N, C-alpha and C positions, 0 to 999 in steps of 0.2 A: 414102931412104938405105939402105945395106946393114945387115943385121942385125949387132948388136954395135957400131954407130957410137955415139959419145957424144951423148946427147940434150942439147938446149939447156935443157930443163926436165924434171926427173924427180921425180914425186910418188909416195910410197909410204905406204900405210896411213893416209891422212888421215881424221881424225875430228873432227867439229864438233858441239857440243851447245849448245842454247839453254836457259837457265834461266828458267822462267816461273812464275807463281803456281800454275799447275795441275800443275807438275812439269817434268821435263826432256824436251826434244824432241831426239831424236837425228837431226839433219838430214843429216849426212854420216857414212857408216859404212864406214870402211876403204877409201876410194877410192884406187886406184893407176893411174897412166898416165904416159906419157912423150910428149915432143914433140921431134921431130928438127928440125935447122936447115932452114929453107925449107919445112917441111911445114904443111899446113892440116888441123887436126884438128876435125871436126865433133862437137859434143856435143848429143845430142838426148834428148828425153823430155818428158812432159807437165808442166804446171805443178805445182810441189811435189816434183819428182823429185830436186832437189838440185843442179841444174846451176849456177845463179848462186851459190848459197852455197858450193859447192866452189871456184869460181874466186875469189870474194871472200876466202875463207879463206886462199888462197895468199899474198896480199900485204897482209893485215891491214886490209881495208876494212870488216870487220864490227865494230860497236860492242861493246866488252867492259866490263861486262856489257851485254846478256844473253848474247852469244856467247862460247863457250869452245872454242878449238881444243885438243883433248885429246891428240892423238897424231898420229904420222906424221912424215915428212920431206918438205921441198920444196927440192930442190937446183937452184940456178941459179948458173952461173958458179963452181962449187966451194964455194958457201955454202948453208947450210940457212936458208931465209928464216924458219922458225919459231923459230930460235934466235939471231937477231940483234936488236939494240936497235931501239927505235922510230925514232931518228934515221937509222940505217942503212936501215931499211925504207922510210922516206920518200924516201931517195935512190934506192932501187930503183924505186919507183913513178915512172913518167914517164921515168926515165933508162934502165932496163933492161926494164921491163914497161909497155906502154901499155894503157889500158883505155878502151873505147868503151861507154858506158852505153846502156840501152834507149831512154830517152825524150829526144830532143834538145830538147824543149820546156822541160824543167826542169833539164837537166844543165848548162847555161850560166848564169853569173851575170848577171842582167838589168841590173845597175848598172855593169858594166864593159864597155868596148868589146871586140869580138872580138880586135882586135890585142893589147890588154893581156893577154887570157887565153891567147893563143898565146905571147906573149913571156915570160910568167912562168916556165915550166919552162926556157926557153932561158937566161934569166939565172941561175936558181937552180942548174940541173944542169950547164949547159954553160959557165958563167962568162962569157957574152957581155956586152958593153956594151949599153946600150939601143939604140944605133944599129945595131949588128950584129944584135941580136935582131929589130929591125924589118925589116931586109932579109930575114932568114931567114923571118920570119913571112909576108911577102908571097910568098916562094918556095913556102912550104907551102900557102898558099891557092891559088896557081896549080896546084900539084901535084894538089890534090884537085878541080880543075875549077871554081873560082870566078873569074869574069871580073873585070877591073878590081881585081886583088888589092890593090894598094897603096892605092887609094881605099877599099876595103871594110874595111881594118883599122880605120878610124875609126867603123865602123858598130856598132850595138848588136844583141844577139841578136834583138830583136823586129822588126828591119828585114830579117830573113832568113826565107825560107820553111822549112818543116819539113825538106825534103831538103837545103837549103843549110846549115841548122844542124847536121845530121848530118855533112855534109862538114867543117864547122868542128871538130866533135868528133873526127873522124878526123885532121885536121891537128894538133890538140893532142896526140893520142895518138902521132903520128909525130914530134913536134917534136925529140926527142932521139935519134932513130934507135934505138929499143928493139930488144932481141933477140927479144922476144915481144910480140905484139899480141893482147889478149883483147877480143873483140867480143861483148857480151851482148845478143843479139837486137836488133841495131842498126837493123833495118828493120821491126820489128813495128808501130811507130806511123805508118808511111808508106804511101801508096797504092801500088798494084802497079807503076805506071810509075816512080815515084821509087825504089821498092825495086829494080827491075831496074837502074837507073842506079847505085845504090850498090854492088850486087853486081859490076857491070862495073868500077867504080872499084877495088874491093878486089882483083879479079883482076889489073887493070893494075898497081896499086901493088905487089902481091906479086911480079910479074915484074920490075919495075924495082928493087925494094929487097931482094928475097930474104929477107924476114923470116919467122919462124914465126908462125902464127896459130892461135888457138883461137876457133872460131865457135860460139857457143851459140844454139840455136834449138829450136823445137818443130816446125819445118817441114822434113820430109824432102825435099821437092821442092827447096828451096834447097840442102840438103847435097849432093844428087845432082849439082848443077852446079858446085860449087866445092871440095869436100873431097877429100883424099887418103885419109883414114881416118876412121872413124866410131866414136864411143863412145856407147852407149845406156845411159841411166841410169833407174833406177826405185827409189823408196823410199830414196833416199840412197846407192844402190850402183850399180856398173857391172855390168850384166847381160849385155852383149855388146859386143864390140869387133872390128872387122875392116876391111880395106881397103874403100873405098866400093863398088866393083863387086861384091866378094865378098858384102858385106852385103845388097845389093839382089837379087842373083841366088840367094843361098843363106842366107837368114836362119834362125837356129837357135833362138833363144829365143822362146817363145810371145808375149811382149810385143812383140818386134821384128816378128814376123809380123802381130800385130794392128795395130801402127802402120802398117805398109805397106798393109794393107787399108783404112785410112782415107783414103788419098790418092786424090782424085778423078781420073778419067781425062779428059784433054783431047780424046781422039780419039773417045770414046763407044764404045770397044771393050769396056769392062767388061761382062761377062755378068751378074754378080751385082750386087745392090744395094750401095751404099756402106755399110760396116759401122761400128759404134761399139763401143768397148770397154766392156762392161757393168761396173757396180759402181763403187766409189769407191777413190781412192788410199789406201794404208795410213796408219794413225795411228802416228806414230813416237815413241810415248811411252816406249819402252825400247830397250835395245840388241837388235838383231834376233837371234832364235834360230830363225827359220824363214824360208822363202822369202817375200819381201815381196809377190810377185805371186800367191800361192796362192789368195786369195779370188776372183780374177778369171780364173783359168786353167782352160781346158777339159781339161787333162791332169794336174791335181793328183792326187796319191796320198799314202799315209801318210808317206813320207819327207819330203815337202814341208812338212808340219806340224811335223816333229820336228827338222829340221836346215836351217840356212841354207846354200845351195849356194855353193861356192867356184868362182872362174873356172878353167876347164879348157881347155887348148889343143886345137884340133880338127885342126890341120894339122901337128903335130909340131914346130912352132917354139915358142920360149918365149912365155909369156903376155905379151901386149902387143905382140908382134912379128908376129903373124899373125892368125889368127881364133880367138878364145876366147869362151866363154860360161859363165855361172853358172846352170845348170839341171840338176836331178836327172833330169827326164824325158829331156832330150837326152842326158845322159851314159849313162843306162841303156839307151836305145834304141840308141845307137851301140855299146855294149858287147855288147848282144844280137845 
């Protein structure tokens, strides 16, 4: 979409804290991003970077306590999701925002048929009768590539393979034609062949339905094939954001560069050995006052220890609309 277009989802300054016996864990620290209609935003970063917690915070999926969403706005359809009641938020989930969880083996209720689980949001959010919901549920199973859809509505989750269960999860998420689909590492638990099938399915559904998608993953190879724009997270913050081709061809943050060097080459053309990122992720025990990547960065200098860098546009466009990065080293190198 063109710059200045109205996003379907607009998140500003999101902060989420977990209260634990050992103190507070600042898991999400001022995350801001937008999602345009029909766009696929890839969210990448290693485990513990805040990807899933950020997206679950948006629609109230974190248990409170211990989770506490302390700040920010989440605008969807003219409403701030952080300031609406619990009943209204339940109506948003499923109807306006669909969520596909990471593990298809445990995300479905084993004691209810697949048909019942697809029909539930149709009856609750769409006001369908049981007969109407059953017809629509069969259509959804066909849409996600499950054969003999009407017959399989009576099957239980254990009667499906892992890949088929993930297709069922996608069908449930799509049931009410949501404006936004959030997919939280939906192919991680699947083998590479089934993973490729799910990715092709999502591409096909996106073309047919035109919905906006947030795809959470630690796999940059997946993002390269499906995303329009990429948001890199580290230590509960967004450290770089750019259109997908721009990010791969011109990475600016040292963490993004390190991630790209960990991708294995399928052609064998890589001259150097596959690299790893030395060190450990940061302990998020307090509100960040310094760069979260400083302990693992080869370019660290005094300012990195004294000040948490803010995102800065690199291409003259507003932050979030082009290529931006939160890095003192990048900023000072460009200024010089």
